[in-house]
Steps between C-alpha positions, in 0.01 A plus 500: 500500500785742581666414170184587308468837678864579428451427131188718484681798661794463264266489203316815605828683555620399155175614332475842672616796286804697619449855632591748220791740545376860511835635376530259206403623150150404385349443161512819291659723769810525712544493875309726740814707566530570128133602490553751783804645327316535168201662670719755677672585174165538326366734772811717480469511122137618522606765752763631258803372692774302337535172684859398590655216308417162651791324669322168507378559856167631624479841661478520880153409620278797582132538561276582207399839642861603564604403149214686330550807719871513421431465128240780507729738692788433263276552198374834630858611560592417142189665354343172398183552708310818581463593862142528626362848463429697816154643568639851450590420137139417414273806518191279488571339839455693823787497747289605801576163662875544454627650827837597355343684206238681708751602769709677237223746415282503815570574863284493811464879485408507130252218548332686788483817288343307215235351728421844642461636149263219406291559813472868407346399167218301661156648453199417717178517303201600707186286449211655312136409457407256229367697202139451404414315184425739214181468298295295745262598774445149638716405799725200488416199722774606742375858517144380551609264778652794688202729438234276659499314830189282508551122511430248227132405473359818649244646258593860430375567147162437337475205265232377263360153568518416131798316356636362825508146366771591249750625757705178511511484120604864474773466767645195322611727216774655717821315600503663846275694733732803470432517127129458561501784755696723260248439219215554744633841607569610141143411404349735756541309826443495780181703455399321181548136407472485123707181476296311761802425720377633837151362568510558880588870464806506727709662227734203470473309171514119490592468867799735475643580844677833567645383833839407352560858382376659820732286710801627306418860584413430862832333566 
């Protein structure tokens, strides 16, 4: 039994593939060290820097950020890359957030003087009465709500008993009670009810309630 196990282990060891060498050349490309060297040379070439002649050895290992930063600095020094423009060189960009730029032209005293000048230009406009609507003698629903004080449902104006059955149909023509009240006042209300919108004679068409406008004035 031990002999059989030994033979099985030896067979598995013989069949297992060897671990590949990372530094050995592969199919269609060289070693990894050669790849790094070629990549560094290509980056320097794109940056406008002549790469030194290869001595058959890879350059000292550096981090990717350090290598790219060094190449960019060297390229700017040789004129290969343009340095980023400052906010002051672009008139379309405000430099109010640049402390160095603002401190060159503003001081604490000049800033206080500028604020005082701006405060002197403030103008306080006194409130005036709302102008009356030209060309119309009928009050608006808001004006009518402030002119009268009787509650909803209290009969105040005379009404004819004829045509009361059409009140619901007539009120359905208006999207809101405010519009119904406005039409009612323009048609001669509250004394007359030509549109048949106020059958109980309280002066409020289609159940319109003036309480919401009165509450705004009262506080």
